[in-house]
C-alpha positions in Angstrom: -112.4 16.5 -155.9 -109.6 19.0 -156.1 -109.6 22.5 -155.2 -110.2 24.7 -158.2 -110.3 28.6 -158.9 -111.5 30.6 -161.9 -109.4 32.4 -164.3 -108.4 36.0 -165.1 -110.0 35.7 -168.5 -113.3 33.8 -168.4 -113.4 34.1 -172.5 -114.2 30.4 -174.1 -114.1 29.0 -170.4 -116.6 26.0 -170.8 -118.5 25.4 -167.9 -121.2 22.9 -167.2 -123.8 23.1 -164.6 -125.7 20.0 -163.1 -129.1 21.7 -161.7 -128.4 24.6 -163.6 -132.5 25.5 -162.9 -131.5 26.2 -159.1 -132.3 29.7 -158.3 -128.6 30.5 -157.0 -127.3 27.8 -160.1 -129.2 30.0 -162.6 -128.0 33.4 -161.0 -124.2 32.0 -161.0 -125.0 31.4 -164.9 -125.9 34.9 -165.6 -122.2 36.3 -163.7 -120.3 33.6 -165.7 -122.0 34.2 -168.7 -121.6 38.2 -168.5 -117.6 37.5 -168.4 -117.8 35.5 -171.1 -118.3 32.0 -170.4 -119.4 29.1 -172.4 -122.2 27.4 -170.4 -124.0 24.2 -170.8 -126.1 22.6 -168.0 -128.5 19.6 -167.1 -131.7 19.2 -165.0 -135.0 17.8 -164.6 -137.6 18.1 -167.4 -140.2 20.0 -164.9 -140.4 24.0 -166.2 -139.3 26.1 -163.4 -139.5 30.0 -163.2 -135.7 29.7 -164.2 -136.0 28.5 -167.1 -137.0 32.0 -168.8 -133.9 33.0 -167.2 -131.7 30.5 -169.0 -133.7 31.2 -172.2 -132.6 34.6 -172.2 -129.1 33.7 -172.6 -129.8 31.2 -174.9 -129.6 28.4 -173.1 -131.5 25.2 -172.5 -131.3 22.8 -169.7 -130.3 19.2 -171.0 -131.6 15.9 -169.7 -129.3 14.1 -167.1 -126.6 12.0 -169.2 -122.7 11.3 -169.1 -123.2 12.4 -172.9 -123.3 16.1 -171.2 -119.8 15.6 -170.2 -116.7 15.9 -172.3 -112.9 16.4 -172.3 -113.3 20.2 -173.5 -115.2 20.9 -170.1 -112.8 23.6 -168.1 -115.0 23.3 -164.8 -118.3 21.3 -163.4 -120.2 22.9 -161.0 -123.1 21.2 -159.3 -125.6 21.7 -156.7 -125.9 20.1 -153.5 -129.2 18.7 -154.4 -127.1 16.0 -156.6 -124.4 13.4 -155.5 -121.1 12.6 -157.1 -121.7 9.2 -156.9 -125.0 8.9 -158.8 -125.6 11.7 -160.8 -124.5 10.4 -164.3 -123.1 14.0 -165.4 -120.9 13.9 -162.4 -120.1 10.2 -162.4 -118.7 10.9 -166.3 -116.7 14.2 -164.7 -115.5 12.2 -162.5 -114.2 9.7 -164.7 -112.8 12.5 -166.9 -110.9 13.8 -163.6 -112.8 17.2 -164.5 -112.5 19.8 -161.8 -115.6 19.6 -160.0 -117.0 22.3 -157.4 -120.4 22.9 -155.3 -122.4 25.6 -156.0 -121.2 27.7 -152.7 -117.6 26.5 -153.4 -118.0 28.1 -157.1 -119.6 31.2 -155.4 -116.8 31.5 -152.9 -114.2 31.4 -155.9 -115.6 34.3 -157.7 -115.5 35.9 -154.3 -111.9 35.9 -154.7 -111.9 37.6 -158.1 -113.3 41.1 -157.3 -113.8 43.1 -154.5 -116.2 41.1 -152.9 -119.7 42.4 -150.4 -121.3 39.6 -148.4 -124.9 40.8 -147.7 -126.4 38.0 -144.7 -128.9 37.8 -141.8 -131.7 35.8 -141.0 -134.0 38.2 -142.9 -133.8 40.7 -145.6 -130.7 39.3 -147.1 -132.7 39.3 -150.9 -134.5 42.8 -150.4 -131.2 44.4 -149.4 -129.2 43.0 -152.3 -132.0 43.9 -154.8 -131.9 47.5 -153.3 -128.3 47.6 -153.6 -128.3 46.2 -157.4 -131.3 49.0 -157.9 -128.9 51.8 -156.7 -125.9 50.3 -158.1 -127.5 50.5 -161.6 -127.4 54.1 -161.2 -124.2 55.0 -160.6 -121.1 54.7 -162.3 -119.7 51.7 -160.4 -118.1 48.4 -162.1 -120.1 46.0 -160.2 -122.0 42.7 -160.1 -124.6 41.8 -157.7 -126.5 38.5 -157.1 -129.6 38.5 -155.1 -131.6 34.9 -154.0 -134.4 35.5 -156.0 -135.9 37.2 -159.1 -135.5 41.2 -158.7 -138.0 43.2 -161.2 -135.3 45.8 -161.4 -133.1 43.3 -162.7 -135.1 43.0 -165.8 -136.4 40.4 -163.8 -133.2 38.5 -163.4 -131.2 37.4 -159.9 -128.0 39.2 -160.8 -127.1 42.9 -162.7 -124.2 43.4 -164.0 -123.6 47.3 -164.5 -121.9 48.8 -167.8 -118.6 49.3 -166.2 -118.2 46.3 -165.1 -115.0 44.2 -166.6 -113.5 47.3 -168.4 -109.8 47.7 -168.5 -108.2 48.8 -164.8 -111.6 49.2 -163.5 -112.2 48.0 -159.3 -114.6 45.1 -159.8 -117.2 45.0 -157.2 -119.3 41.7 -156.5 -122.1 42.4 -154.1 -124.0 39.0 -153.3 -126.4 37.6 -151.0 -124.7 35.2 -148.9 -126.6 32.2 -146.7 -126.1 31.4 -143.3 -127.3 27.6 -143.6 -125.3 24.8 -143.2 -122.3 27.5 -142.9 -122.4 27.5 -146.6 -121.6 31.8 -146.1 -117.9 30.3 -144.8 -117.2 29.5 -148.3 -117.3 33.3 -149.2 -114.4 35.4 -149.3 -115.6 39.0 -148.4 -113.8 42.6 -148.2 -116.8 44.4 -146.5 -120.1 42.3 -145.0 -123.5 43.9 -144.3 -125.5 42.0 -141.9 -129.2 42.6 -141.5 -130.4 40.5 -138.3 -129.5 37.5 -136.2 -131.9 35.0 -134.7 -132.4 31.8 -134.2 -133.4 29.8 -137.5 -132.6 26.7 -139.1 -132.8 25.1 -135.9 -132.2 21.3 -137.9 -128.7 22.8 -138.1 -128.3 25.3 -135.6 -130.2 24.0 -132.3 -129.6 27.2 -130.1 -129.4 31.0 -130.9 -125.6 30.6 -129.7 -125.1 28.1 -132.5 -126.3 30.4 -135.3 -124.8 33.5 -134.0 -121.3 31.8 -133.7 -121.5 31.2 -137.1 -122.2 34.7 -137.9 -119.4 35.8 -135.8 -116.9 33.2 -137.4 -118.1 34.8 -140.9 -117.5 38.3 -139.6 -114.3 37.2 -138.4 -113.0 36.3 -142.0 -113.1 39.9 -143.0 -109.7 41.0 -143.9 -107.6 43.3 -141.5 -109.5 46.7 -141.0 -112.5 45.2 -142.9 -115.8 46.7 -142.5 -119.0 45.2 -141.1 -122.3 47.4 -141.7 -125.1 46.1 -139.2 -128.6 47.2 -138.6 -128.5 48.7 -135.0 -132.0 48.4 -134.7 -132.0 44.3 -134.4 -130.7 43.2 -131.3 -129.5 40.1 -132.8 -127.1 42.0 -135.2 -126.3 44.7 -132.7 -125.1 41.8 -130.6 -123.0 39.8 -132.7 -121.3 42.6 -134.0 -120.1 43.7 -130.7 -118.8 39.9 -129.7 -117.3 39.9 -133.4 -115.3 43.2 -132.2 -114.7 41.3 -129.0 -112.8 38.8 -131.3 -111.2 41.4 -133.9 -110.5 44.7 -132.7 -109.6 46.1 -136.0 -112.6 45.6 -137.7 -114.7 49.0 -138.4 -118.2 48.8 -137.6 -120.5 50.9 -139.3 -124.2 50.9 -138.0 -127.7 52.1 -139.8 -131.0 52.1 -138.3 -133.2 54.3 -136.3 -131.4 54.0 -133.2 -127.8 55.8 -134.4 -126.7 58.6 -135.0 -124.3 59.8 -138.1 -124.5 59.1 -141.6 -127.0 56.2 -142.0 -129.5 56.8 -139.3 -133.0 56.7 -140.7 -136.4 58.9 -139.7 -139.5 57.1 -140.9 -141.9 59.9 -142.8 -145.8 59.3 -144.0 -146.8 56.7 -146.5 -148.6 58.5 -149.4 -148.8 58.1 -153.2 -148.1 54.3 -152.5 -144.6 54.9 -151.2 -143.2 54.9 -148.1 -141.2 58.3 -147.5 -137.9 58.4 -145.2 -134.8 60.5 -144.3 -131.2 58.9 -144.3 -128.7 61.3 -142.5 -127.5 64.3 -144.7 -128.5 62.4 -147.8 -132.4 63.9 -147.5 -135.9 62.3 -148.1 -136.3 59.0 -149.9 -139.2 57.2 -151.6 -139.6 53.7 -151.6 -142.4 51.6 -153.2 -142.9 48.6 -151.2 -144.3 48.3 -148.0 -143.1 47.5 -144.4 -140.5 49.2 -142.3 -138.5 46.4 -142.5 -138.0 47.1 -146.2 -136.8 50.8 -145.4 -134.5 49.4 -142.9 -133.1 47.1 -146.1 -133.3 50.3 -148.0 -130.5 52.0 -145.5 -128.6 49.1 -145.6 -128.1 49.6 -149.6 -127.6 52.7 -149.3 -125.1 52.6 -146.5 -123.1 50.0 -148.7 -123.5 51.9 -152.3 -121.8 55.1 -150.1 -119.1 53.0 -148.8 -118.3 51.5 -152.2 -118.1 55.1 -153.8 -116.2 56.3 -150.7 -113.8 53.8 -151.6 -112.9 55.3 -155.0 -112.5 58.6 -153.4 -115.9 59.9 -154.8 -117.8 62.3 -153.2 -121.2 60.9 -152.3 -122.8 64.1 -152.3 -122.7 64.3 -156.0 -124.8 61.2 -156.3 -127.7 62.1 -154.2 -130.3 62.1 -157.0 -128.9 58.9 -158.3 -128.9 57.1 -155.2 -132.9 58.6 -154.6 -133.9 57.1 -158.3 -132.1 53.6 -157.3 -134.3 53.2 -154.3 -137.0 54.4 -156.1 -136.7 51.7 -158.9 -136.8 49.1 -156.5 -140.3 47.2 -156.6 -139.6 44.1 -154.9 -138.5 40.4 -156.0 -140.3 37.2 -156.9 -141.8 36.1 -153.6 -141.0 39.1 -151.7 -144.2 41.3 -151.5 -144.8 40.2 -155.2 -148.0 41.9 -156.4 -149.4 38.8 -158.3 -152.3 41.4 -159.8 -155.5 43.1 -158.9 -159.2 41.9 -159.5 -162.6 43.1 -158.4 -164.7 40.1 -157.2 -168.3 40.8 -156.5 -167.5 44.4 -156.3 -164.4 44.0 -153.7 -161.3 45.4 -154.9 -158.8 42.3 -154.0 -155.1 42.4 -154.7 -153.0 39.3 -154.5 -149.6 38.9 -153.2 -147.4 36.2 -152.9 -144.5 36.6 -150.2 -141.6 34.1 -148.6 -141.8 35.0 -145.5 -141.4 31.6 -143.5 -140.1 32.7 -140.0 -142.1 34.7 -137.1 -140.6 37.8 -137.0 -140.8 38.1 -140.9 -144.4 37.2 -140.5 -145.2 39.5 -137.8 -143.1 42.5 -139.5 -144.6 41.7 -143.3 -148.1 41.7 -142.0 -147.5 44.8 -140.0 -146.1 46.5 -143.0 -149.3 45.6 -145.2 -151.5 46.8 -142.4 -149.9 50.6 -142.5 -149.4 50.4 -146.5 -152.8 49.1 -147.3 -154.9 51.0 -145.2 -158.5 50.0 -145.0 -158.4 46.5 -146.5 -158.8 43.2 -144.8 -155.9 41.1 -145.0 -156.5 37.3 -145.4 -153.4 35.4 -145.0 -153.0 31.9 -146.3 -149.8 30.1 -144.7 -148.3 27.2 -144.6 -145.2 26.6 -142.1 -141.9 25.1 -143.6 -139.9 22.2 -141.9 -141.2 20.3 -138.3 -137.8 21.4 -136.8 -138.4 25.3 -137.2 -142.1 25.2 -136.3 -141.4 22.9 -133.1 -138.9 25.5 -131.7 -140.8 28.7 -132.6 -143.9 27.3 -132.2 -145.6 30.4 -129.6 -143.8 32.5 -131.7 -145.7 31.5 -134.9 -148.8 31.5 -133.1 -148.5 35.0 -131.9 -147.6 36.8 -135.3 -150.7 37.0 -137.0 -152.3 39.8 -135.0 -152.5 41.8 -138.2 -154.5 39.6 -140.3 -158.2 39.6 -140.3 -158.4 35.9 -141.3 -155.8 33.3 -141.3 -155.8 30.1 -143.4 -153.2 27.2 -142.5 -152.0 24.0 -143.4 -149.9 20.9 -143.2 -146.5 21.6 -142.8 -144.1 21.6 -145.5 -141.6 19.4 -144.6 -138.2 19.3 -145.7 -136.6 16.3 -147.8 -134.1 16.0 -144.9 -136.8 15.5 -142.4 -138.8 12.5 -140.7 -142.3 13.3 -140.6 -143.3 10.4 -138.9 -140.9 11.2 -136.0 -142.4 15.0 -135.8 -143.7 16.7 -132.7 -145.7 19.0 -134.2 -148.2 19.2 -137.0 -150.2 21.6 -138.8 -153.3 21.3 -136.7 -150.6 22.0 -133.7 -150.3 24.8 -135.3 -153.6 25.8 -135.8 -154.3 24.8 -132.3 -151.7 27.5 -131.2 -153.1 30.2 -133.4 -156.5 29.3 -132.3 -156.0 30.5 -129.0 -154.6 34.0 -129.8 -157.0 34.7 -133.0 -160.9 34.7 -133.3 -160.9 34.0 -137.0 -158.8 31.0 -138.0 -159.1 28.3 -140.7 -157.9 24.8 -141.6 -157.3 22.7 -144.5 -154.7 19.9 -144.8 -154.1 20.5 -148.6 -153.9 23.9 -150.1 -156.3 23.0 -152.8 -158.5 22.0 -150.1 -158.8 25.9 -149.4 -159.6 27.3 -152.9 -163.6 27.2 -152.7 -163.5 28.9 -149.2 -161.3 31.4 -150.4 -163.2 32.2 -153.8 -166.4 32.8 -151.4 -164.7 35.2 -148.8 -163.0 37.2 -151.5 -166.4 37.3 -153.2 -168.6 38.2 -149.9 -169.6 41.3 -148.3 -167.5 43.0 -145.9 -166.9 46.2 -143.7 -163.8 47.5 -145.2 -164.0 50.3 -147.5 -160.9 49.8 -149.6 -161.2 46.3 -150.3 -159.2 43.0 -149.3 -155.6 41.9 -149.4 -155.1 38.3 -149.9 -151.8 37.2 -149.3 -150.5 33.6 -149.6 -147.5 33.1 -147.4 -144.5 30.9 -146.5 -141.8 28.8 -147.9 -144.2 25.9 -148.7 -146.4 25.7 -152.0 -149.4 27.2 -151.2 -148.1 29.6 -153.0 -150.1 27.8 -155.9 -153.1 29.0 -154.1 -152.9 32.5 -155.0 -152.3 31.6 -158.6 -155.1 29.2 -159.1 -157.6 31.8 -157.4 -156.1 34.7 -159.4 -156.9 33.0 -162.2 -160.3 31.6 -161.9 -161.6 35.0 -160.9 -159.5 36.8 -163.8 -161.1 34.1 -165.9 
């Protein structure tokens, strides 16, 4: 496959997407469609939430077939889930010698066409990108923003394109969530980088903390001369990684944010009132964020820092935009599977809020549940968790076991395995995690399959309890147990 790049003019550029329903792929479709490209795509017949995104653009995924490929297609973009040697669309494209790019390569090529900012970190990437887009939607900044999930303030889309983007003689900005797994972010070409957090994860690819940290350092060192790294000073891994990168590249400009810093992007946490977290940032004043968790406040400060730094590039006075910055933060209501409120119902007299969250790392679990405890005071918290990948569970077993302290009741299941893992050779199971959690928590249940827990959850939601404000039922993890929350919610609303 030959290396290719995007043309300056996307008008009438025909692009075919193989695996078009993937979250990242659908987001890239939106970006290219907004720039004028003509899109077709193929995928499996099963319906995904991204089908709704594609349908809004007038697109429908075709079944995989060599008939999808014609000589007038300028570029084929494909998901890493599909192989050029076995997928019929890609086989046909290869025979016609059409340019083909992996999704990550296409995202990297697109980043060359604008002033690009890469948002990275083990935690917080999606929320920070969603917050950044929510803010930029309120400013007169020509920008496109890509998040790793559907964001409600993006009109239930994964991307946002401001009205000013693409106008003649405008400096276009591209802000994108960039992923560390398998070094995917090394395909991106950032002018600025925002780093939220660094710690051990993806142990199948990064067996040690040093390995994943070195990947972030390598990414940071892709910055141009005197490039800017914004980083969370409250995160030990991010702060350490920033300093290591600075040792390698003395010219990199470091801009810290958080509670532990002084200056423009120092945050002071306030109270929780009227369904919002209140906090103050430097001289910008007080902000209100309508999603739970101090970690989300830090993501909001990150997005503010990013937005302010972009305003400064165009020599705009940040003070003039204070009210619009506040409006952008207030606009954000989270994203799909990011503290997503499925609904609220009364079950046998109990006021029950149903939430689904993607947290699949011990740190994310711990901070998210702590945020719920503070935000939803006086509620019983029942969390249903399914661990993702044997390698992560084995490497962080003790950390997982200690991460549920803010839950009143914990429900666990089998491990949701990755296709790249051999379950028979795994050193841990869901029962292993259950045994470890039981050592630290007095109220833990185990059901191998999420379906097996449905009757138990229904009974728990309907039972009497001593919590005056009701119950918070949370499905959590990167497995398929989100279906449990959906099934229970639908049954109690029937």
